[in-house]
C-alpha positions as CSV (number, residue, x, y, z in Angstrom):
1,X,21.0,25.5,9.4
2,X,18.5,22.9,7.6
3,X,18.2,19.3,8.2
4,X,17.1,16.6,5.8
5,X,14.6,13.4,6.7
6,X,15.5,10.9,4.1
7,X,13.0,8.1,3.5
8,X,13.4,5.0,1.3
9,X,11.1,3.2,-1.1
10,X,11.9,-0.5,-2.2
11,X,9.5,-1.7,-4.8
12,X,10.3,-5.3,-5.9
13,X,8.7,-7.2,-8.7
14,X,7.8,-10.6,-8.5
15,X,9.9,-12.6,-11.8
16,X,11.9,-9.3,-13.0
17,X,15.3,-10.2,-13.8
18,X,17.0,-7.3,-15.4
19,X,18.2,-6.7,-18.5
20,X,21.2,-9.3,-20.2
21,X,24.2,-8.3,-18.1
22,X,26.4,-10.5,-16.4
23,X,25.2,-9.8,-13.1
24,X,21.3,-9.6,-12.9
25,X,18.8,-8.2,-9.5
26,X,15.7,-10.3,-8.5
27,X,13.7,-9.6,-5.4
28,X,11.2,-11.5,-4.3
29,X,8.5,-12.6,-1.6
30,X,8.5,-15.4,0.6
31,X,7.0,-18.0,-0.5
32,X,7.1,-17.0,-3.9
33,X,8.6,-18.5,-7.0
34,X,11.5,-17.2,-8.7
35,X,13.0,-18.0,-12.3
36,X,17.1,-17.3,-12.8
37,X,17.0,-16.8,-16.7
38,X,19.7,-17.9,-18.6
39,X,19.0,-16.3,-21.7
40,X,20.6,-18.6,-24.3
41,X,19.9,-22.0,-26.0
42,X,21.6,-25.4,-24.9
43,X,22.5,-27.9,-26.8
44,X,24.2,-31.4,-26.3
45,X,27.7,-30.3,-25.9
46,X,27.4,-27.8,-23.6
47,X,27.5,-28.0,-19.8
48,X,25.6,-26.1,-17.2
49,X,26.6,-25.6,-14.0
50,X,25.0,-23.3,-10.9
51,X,26.4,-22.7,-7.7
52,X,24.9,-20.9,-4.6
53,X,27.0,-19.0,-3.1
54,X,30.1,-21.1,-4.2
55,X,28.5,-24.5,-3.5
56,X,27.3,-26.7,-6.6
57,X,23.6,-27.4,-6.4
58,X,22.6,-27.9,-9.9
59,X,23.8,-29.2,-13.6
60,X,23.0,-30.5,-16.6
61,X,25.7,-32.6,-19.0
62,X,24.3,-33.4,-22.1
63,X,20.5,-34.6,-21.7
64,X,21.3,-35.7,-18.4
65,X,21.1,-33.5,-15.2
66,X,21.9,-33.3,-11.5
67,X,19.7,-30.9,-8.7
68,X,21.2,-30.5,-5.5
69,X,23.7,-33.0,-5.0
70,X,26.3,-31.5,-2.9
71,X,26.7,-31.2,0.6
72,X,24.0,-27.8,1.5
73,X,21.3,-30.4,-0.2
74,X,22.2,-33.7,1.6
75,X,20.0,-35.1,4.5
76,X,21.0,-32.4,7.8
77,X,20.7,-29.4,6.3
78,X,17.9,-30.0,2.7
79,X,18.5,-26.3,2.1
80,X,16.3,-26.5,-1.7
81,X,15.2,-30.5,-1.5
82,X,12.4,-30.5,-3.4
83,X,12.4,-27.0,-4.3
84,X,14.7,-26.7,-7.7
85,X,12.9,-27.0,-11.3
86,X,16.5,-26.8,-14.1
87,X,15.1,-26.6,-17.7
88,X,16.7,-28.7,-19.8
89,X,16.8,-26.7,-23.0
90,X,17.7,-23.3,-21.6
91,X,19.1,-23.8,-18.4
92,X,17.4,-21.7,-16.6
93,X,16.8,-22.6,-12.5
94,X,13.4,-21.9,-10.7
95,X,13.1,-22.1,-6.8
96,X,9.8,-22.8,-5.4
97,X,8.3,-22.1,-2.2
98,X,11.3,-19.8,-1.1
99,X,12.9,-18.2,2.5
100,X,14.6,-15.6,3.1
101,X,17.9,-18.6,3.7
102,X,17.6,-18.8,-0.2
103,X,19.2,-14.8,0.1
104,X,22.7,-14.7,-1.8
105,X,24.5,-14.7,-5.3
106,X,23.8,-17.4,-7.7
107,X,26.5,-18.2,-10.1
108,X,25.8,-20.3,-13.6
109,X,28.6,-21.1,-16.0
110,X,28.0,-22.6,-19.1
111,X,30.7,-24.2,-20.9
112,X,30.5,-24.9,-24.5
113,X,33.1,-26.2,-27.4
114,X,34.0,-23.0,-28.4
115,X,32.4,-20.5,-25.5
116,X,32.7,-19.9,-21.6
117,X,30.2,-17.7,-20.1
118,X,29.3,-16.8,-16.5
119,X,26.1,-14.6,-14.8
120,X,26.1,-13.8,-11.2
121,X,22.0,-13.3,-9.7
122,X,22.0,-11.8,-6.2
123,X,18.6,-13.0,-5.1
124,X,16.4,-11.2,-2.8
125,X,14.3,-12.9,-0.8
126,X,12.3,-10.5,1.3
127,X,10.4,-11.9,4.6
128,X,6.8,-9.8,5.1
129,X,7.7,-10.1,9.3
130,X,11.3,-9.3,9.2
131,X,11.7,-5.7,7.9
132,X,12.7,-3.5,10.1
133,X,10.9,-1.8,13.6
134,X,10.9,1.5,11.3
135,X,10.1,-0.6,8.0
136,X,7.5,-1.3,6.1
137,X,7.2,-4.1,3.8
138,X,3.7,-3.8,1.0
139,X,2.7,-6.5,-1.3
140,X,1.4,-5.2,-5.3
141,X,0.1,-6.7,-8.1
142,X,0.3,-5.3,-11.5
143,X,-2.5,-2.7,-12.5
144,X,-3.0,-1.6,-8.6
145,X,-2.3,2.1,-7.4
146,X,-0.7,2.8,-4.1
147,X,0.2,5.4,-1.9
148,X,3.3,6.1,0.5
149,X,2.7,8.0,3.7
150,X,5.6,10.2,4.1
151,X,3.5,11.4,7.9
152,X,4.6,14.5,8.2
153,X,3.1,18.1,7.7
154,X,4.6,20.2,5.2
155,X,4.9,23.4,5.7
156,X,6.2,26.9,2.8
157,X,10.0,26.1,4.2
158,X,9.9,23.2,3.4
159,X,11.6,21.0,0.3
160,X,10.4,17.6,-0.8
161,X,11.9,15.7,-3.3
162,X,11.1,12.2,-4.7
163,X,14.1,10.3,-5.8
164,X,13.5,6.6,-7.9
165,X,16.7,4.7,-8.5
166,X,18.8,8.1,-7.6
167,X,16.4,9.6,-10.3
168,X,14.3,12.9,-9.4
169,X,10.9,12.1,-9.8
170,X,9.1,14.5,-8.1
171,X,9.2,17.7,-5.7
172,X,8.1,20.1,-3.8
173,X,9.2,23.6,-2.5
174,X,6.8,26.0,-1.1
175,X,3.1,26.1,-2.7
176,X,5.4,24.4,-6.6
177,X,5.2,21.2,-7.4
178,X,6.6,19.5,-10.0
179,X,6.1,16.3,-11.3
180,X,8.4,14.1,-13.5
181,X,10.7,16.6,-14.7
182,X,13.8,14.6,-15.1
183,X,14.9,12.3,-18.1
184,X,13.1,9.3,-16.7
185,X,9.8,11.1,-17.7
186,X,11.2,12.7,-20.6
187,X,10.2,11.1,-23.9
188,X,11.3,8.4,-24.8
189,X,10.9,6.4,-21.4
190,X,7.7,8.4,-19.7
191,X,8.2,5.5,-16.5
192,X,5.6,7.5,-14.9
193,X,4.3,9.7,-17.3
194,X,-0.1,10.1,-16.2
195,X,0.7,8.2,-13.0
196,X,2.1,10.3,-10.3
197,X,0.7,12.4,-8.1
198,X,2.2,14.3,-4.9
199,X,0.2,15.6,-1.7
200,X,1.0,19.3,-1.6
201,X,0.4,19.2,2.1
202,X,2.2,15.7,3.8
203,X,4.0,15.4,0.3
204,X,2.4,11.9,0.5
205,X,3.4,10.1,-3.4
206,X,0.8,7.9,-4.9
207,X,1.9,5.9,-8.0
208,X,-1.1,5.1,-10.3
209,X,-1.8,1.4,-12.0
210,X,1.9,0.2,-11.0
211,X,4.2,-1.6,-14.1
212,X,6.2,-4.8,-13.6
213,X,8.9,-1.4,-14.5
214,X,8.1,0.3,-11.4
215,X,10.3,-2.3,-9.7
216,X,13.4,-0.1,-7.2
217,X,14.3,1.6,-5.0
218,X,12.6,5.0,-4.1
219,X,14.2,8.2,-2.1
220,X,12.5,10.4,-0.2
221,X,14.2,13.5,1.0
222,X,12.9,16.1,3.0
223,X,14.7,19.5,3.8
224,X,13.9,21.0,7.3
225,X,14.9,23.1,9.9
226,X,14.7,20.6,13.1
227,X,13.7,17.4,11.9
228,X,15.7,14.6,10.8
229,X,15.0,10.4,10.0
230,X,14.9,7.6,7.8
231,X,12.6,4.7,7.0
232,X,12.9,1.8,4.8
233,X,9.5,1.2,2.4
234,X,9.4,-2.6,0.5
235,X,7.3,-2.6,-2.1
236,X,7.0,-6.1,-4.1
237,X,4.6,-6.1,-6.9
238,X,3.6,-9.1,-8.4
239,X,3.5,-9.0,-12.4
240,X,0.3,-10.5,-13.8
241,X,-0.7,-10.7,-17.1
242,X,-3.0,-8.4,-19.3
243,X,-5.7,-11.3,-19.7
244,X,-5.9,-11.2,-16.3
245,X,-5.5,-7.4,-16.0
246,X,-8.4,-6.7,-17.3
247,X,-10.6,-9.3,-17.0
248,X,-14.6,-8.3,-16.6
249,X,-16.6,-10.9,-14.2
250,X,-18.9,-12.1,-16.3
251,X,-22.5,-13.9,-14.8
252,X,-26.1,-14.1,-15.5
253,X,-28.3,-12.1,-13.5
254,X,-29.6,-14.2,-10.4
255,X,-26.7,-16.0,-9.7
256,X,-23.7,-14.7,-7.2
257,X,-20.7,-13.4,-8.1
258,X,-17.3,-13.4,-5.6
259,X,-14.4,-10.0,-6.3
260,X,-10.9,-11.7,-4.2
261,X,-8.4,-9.5,-3.6
262,X,-6.1,-12.0,-3.8
263,X,-3.3,-11.9,-1.3
264,X,-3.5,-9.9,1.2
265,X,-0.6,-9.9,4.0
266,X,-2.0,-8.0,7.0
267,X,-5.2,-9.3,8.6
268,X,-5.9,-5.7,10.4
269,X,-5.6,-3.9,7.6
270,X,-8.4,-1.5,6.7
271,X,-10.5,-3.0,4.0
272,X,-12.9,-0.9,2.5
273,X,-15.2,-1.7,-1.0
274,X,-16.6,0.8,-3.1
275,X,-18.9,0.7,-6.4
276,X,-18.6,3.1,-8.8
277,X,-17.4,5.7,-6.0
278,X,-20.5,4.9,-3.1
279,X,-18.8,3.2,-0.5
280,X,-20.9,-0.7,-0.1
281,X,-18.4,-2.6,3.4
282,X,-15.8,-2.4,5.9
283,X,-13.7,-4.4,7.7
284,X,-11.3,-3.5,10.0
285,X,-10.0,-7.0,11.9
286,X,-12.9,-8.8,12.8
287,X,-15.2,-6.1,12.8
288,X,-17.7,-4.8,9.8
289,X,-20.0,-2.3,8.5
290,X,-22.3,-2.4,5.9
291,X,-23.3,0.8,3.8
292,X,-26.3,2.8,5.8
293,X,-26.3,5.3,2.9
294,X,-29.9,5.2,1.7
295,X,-29.1,5.1,-2.2
296,X,-26.8,1.7,-1.5
297,X,-29.0,0.3,0.5
298,X,-31.6,0.6,-1.9
299,X,-29.2,-0.8,-4.2
300,X,-27.9,-4.3,-2.9
301,X,-30.2,-4.9,0.4
302,X,-29.2,-8.2,2.2
303,X,-27.2,-8.7,-0.7
304,X,-23.2,-8.2,0.2
305,X,-21.5,-10.4,2.2
306,X,-17.8,-10.2,3.0
307,X,-14.9,-13.0,3.8
308,X,-13.3,-11.1,7.3
309,X,-10.0,-13.3,6.6
310,X,-10.1,-13.0,3.1
311,X,-11.5,-9.9,2.2
312,X,-13.2,-10.9,-0.8
313,X,-16.7,-10.0,-1.2
314,X,-19.4,-11.2,-2.7
315,X,-22.6,-10.4,-4.4
316,X,-25.9,-12.7,-4.7
317,X,-28.8,-12.8,-6.6
318,X,-27.4,-10.1,-8.1
319,X,-29.4,-7.6,-11.2
320,X,-28.2,-5.9,-14.0
321,X,-27.7,-2.7,-11.9
322,X,-24.4,-4.4,-10.5
323,X,-22.4,-3.4,-13.7
324,X,-19.7,-1.8,-12.7
325,X,-16.5,-0.9,-11.4
326,X,-15.7,-2.0,-8.0
327,X,-12.7,-0.9,-6.0
328,X,-11.6,-2.2,-2.9
329,X,-9.3,0.5,-1.0
330,X,-7.2,-1.5,1.2
331,X,-5.2,1.1,4.6
332,X,-2.3,1.0,6.6
333,X,-0.7,3.5,8.7
334,X,1.7,3.3,6.0
335,X,0.3,2.8,2.9
336,X,-2.9,2.7,1.1
337,X,-3.2,0.8,-1.6
338,X,-6.1,0.3,-4.8
339,X,-7.4,-2.6,-6.4
340,X,-9.5,-2.5,-9.4
341,X,-12.3,-4.6,-10.3
342,X,-15.3,-4.9,-13.7
343,X,-18.4,-6.6,-13.3
344,X,-20.8,-7.5,-15.7
345,X,-24.2,-8.8,-15.3
346,X,-26.5,-10.0,-18.3
347,X,-29.8,-10.3,-18.6
348,X,-31.6,-13.4,-19.1
349,X,-35.0,-14.1,-21.0
350,X,-37.8,-15.6,-18.4
351,X,-37.9,-18.4,-17.8
352,X,-39.6,-20.8,-20.5
353,X,-38.8,-18.3,-23.2
354,X,-35.6,-18.8,-26.2
355,X,-35.0,-15.4,-27.7
356,X,-36.0,-18.1,-30.6
357,X,-40.1,-18.0,-28.9
358,X,-39.8,-14.0,-27.6
359,X,-39.4,-13.0,-30.9
360,X,-41.6,-15.4,-32.5
361,X,-44.4,-14.4,-30.5
362,X,-43.8,-10.8,-30.5
363,X,-43.5,-11.3,-34.4
364,X,-47.4,-13.0,-34.1
365,X,-48.6,-10.1,-32.2
366,X,-47.5,-8.0,-34.5
367,X,-49.3,-9.5,-37.5
368,X,-52.2,-9.8,-35.8
369,X,-52.9,-5.8,-35.2
370,X,-51.7,-5.4,-38.5
371,X,-54.4,-7.6,-39.3
372,X,-57.1,-6.6,-36.9
373,X,-55.8,-2.5,-37.7
374,X,-56.7,-3.6,-41.8
375,X,-60.2,-5.5,-40.7
376,X,-60.7,-2.2,-38.4
377,X,-60.1,0.1,-42.1
378,X,-62.4,-2.2,-45.0
379,X,-64.8,-2.6,-41.8
380,X,-64.9,1.3,-41.3
381,X,-65.1,2.4,-45.0
382,X,-67.8,-0.7,-46.1
383,X,-70.0,1.1,-42.9
384,X,-69.6,4.5,-44.1
385,X,-70.4,3.7,-48.3
386,X,-73.7,2.4,-47.0
387,X,-74.3,4.9,-44.4
388,X,-73.4,7.0,-47.6
389,X,-75.7,5.3,-50.0
390,X,-78.7,5.7,-47.0
391,X,-78.3,9.6,-47.3
392,X,-78.1,9.6,-51.1
393,X,-81.6,7.4,-51.9
394,X,-83.0,9.7,-48.3
395,X,-81.9,12.9,-50.6
396,X,-83.3,11.6,-53.7
397,X,-86.8,10.6,-51.8
398,X,-87.2,14.4,-50.8
399,X,-86.4,15.8,-53.5
400,X,-89.2,13.1,-55.2
401,X,-91.6,14.7,-52.6
402,X,-90.6,18.3,-52.8
403,X,-91.9,17.9,-56.7
404,X,-94.5,16.0,-56.6
405,X,-95.6,18.4,-54.1
406,X,-95.3,22.0,-56.7
407,X,-96.5,19.8,-58.9
408,X,-99.9,19.3,-56.6
409,X,-100.0,23.0,-56.2
410,X,-99.2,23.8,-59.8
411,X,-102.5,21.9,-60.7
412,X,-104.7,23.4,-58.2
413,X,-104.0,27.0,-59.5
414,X,-105.0,25.9,-62.6
415,X,-108.6,24.8,-61.7
416,X,-109.3,27.5,-60.0
417,X,-108.7,30.2,-62.7
418,X,-109.6,28.3,-65.8
419,X,-113.1,30.3,-67.5
420,X,-116.3,28.7,-66.9
């Protein structure tokens, strides 16, 4: 008889407010800000009221707005004091510096002369230190890759299935592996197309290039013959702009550049830096290690610094060869995150020479060489012409000398043979 191993992985997205429905679920990490969007444009005749667990916390009437005027915000409790913002045009409510006590139901009521509408926001604030004994909380930035560690060794008898919001996205049965075979991955939606990897031996799932639309509940179901476990993984994904996601750090050769990994909630996680898949730095807690590989030593000798608190990597006295892709691998016992960076080092001309001056010097050198070449050719031709004239003159003299000699011989012969 088989048992089912079921693990749950929850992915939440900062600021993801869902679609335009009457009930919206929002999940953020403690300390972040969250905005509850109304999706409407108000006018002076509209009246907007916000309630938290049925206690009014904000309202707009015409051009006047009041925030936190009721008992929950008075002295003694101060639940939202100085942490609420209200948009006068849309009525959207922003909660800053969120706390776990802010979790609950938020009701929006919009009253106008011709209609009345309501929305309910179910807000959950997750704490990094309150996930339970078996829970795992992971903080991601959009664009990261994340790996869910199953911590099991699968065999051919095990059946491993991954679900996203109750839709199967990956499956391993014996030696057979299928990824993204269900409706969420078909043409039209393609939620995870070409972004999933499954380890055949462990069932570990990797989501590459994460997006805010990946938010939701992930289930791992392992059908085995002798084991049953249940765990929860909460993933928070911070959305970033396209410009920030594709940003390239650009500095001039010789300057320093620092790669900031952003928030790393657990400083004891293992952090490993790579340059073009070559290991260059490793830090675990207070212990750090710089690459010992010969290629790495020559490339970055005495030019790398690592911040033990933040994990930031600093490259000093940069060179053109430092340009390329850098990766930070953050490793925990239950998950791993890969964060990518791009660096471009610009080569500058030698000091004192602008690009125009350098171009002028090159042009002058070329002209000098060209004049020298022309003069050399002219001199060679002239010398050659002089030599040719001298040679012709010498030949003429020789011919003249030979002619005179022949005449002398002829005259001598005539004298000898003439009759007395």
